[in-house]
N, C-alpha and C positions, 0 to 999 in steps of 0.2 A: 124657812122664813117665818117669823113670828107674826101671826095674824092678830092676836088679841093678847094683851098682857098688861097687867096693872090697870085695866080699865081703858086702855088706849090702843088704837091700831098702830102698827109699825109704820115708819116712813115708807118702806118698800111697798107695803100693801096699798097705802094711799096713792103712791105714784103709779102703781099698776092699775088701780081703779080709774084714775084720771086718764091714763094712756088708753084704756079700753074705750072710754067715752069719746075722747078727742080724736084718736087715730083710727079706731076700728068701727066707730059709729054705733057702739053699744049704748043702750039707754042707761041713764043713771040708775034706775031701778034694777036693771040686770047686772050692772057692774058692782054695785054695793050689796053687802049682805042684807038679808031680810030684817035683821034686828037693828039696822041703822035707818035713820030717816033720810029721805032724799035731800033735805035741807043741809044735813051734815056733809053729804057727798058733794053737793054743789059748792059748799064752802071750801072743800078740798080743791076743787077745780079752780075757783077764784084765787085761792092762796098760791097754788102752783103756777098759775098763769101770771100773776102779778109779780112774783119774785121767786123764781125757781131755786136760786141758790140758798135762800133763807126759809123756804117753805118747810113746814113741819119740823122746825128746829127743836121743838121740845121745850119743856118747862125750865130746863136747866141751861138752855142756850137762848138768851134773849137777843132780839134784833138790836143792832147798834143804836138805832134811834130810841129804843126803850131804855137801853143802858144810859144813854145821855140824859134822858128825862129823869131817871132815878138819881143820877149824879147831881143834877141841878136842884132837884127837890131836897136832897141832903144839904146842899150848900146854903139854901135859903131857909132851911128848917121846916119844910113841909113834909108831913108823914107820907110814906109810900102809899100808893093806891090800895094795896092789900092790907094795910095796917090801920087805916083811918077809922 
């Protein structure tokens, strides 16, 4: 299992950290590595709780609503958020 690669934690690592907090009662500080901040780990919990199927989809796999927004931006000639 890849813990750290290209500056990002793997999806498997994030899911396991969230599972430890939610199912086993481990604190966020205990579940996440010392070099991460608790805010990042709390974000993982929110993301996985809100949409388990799309959580941690990565930069190359945008959520459907983001793809639709980008499509509409192109149609009306508004630059993408990352290129403005």
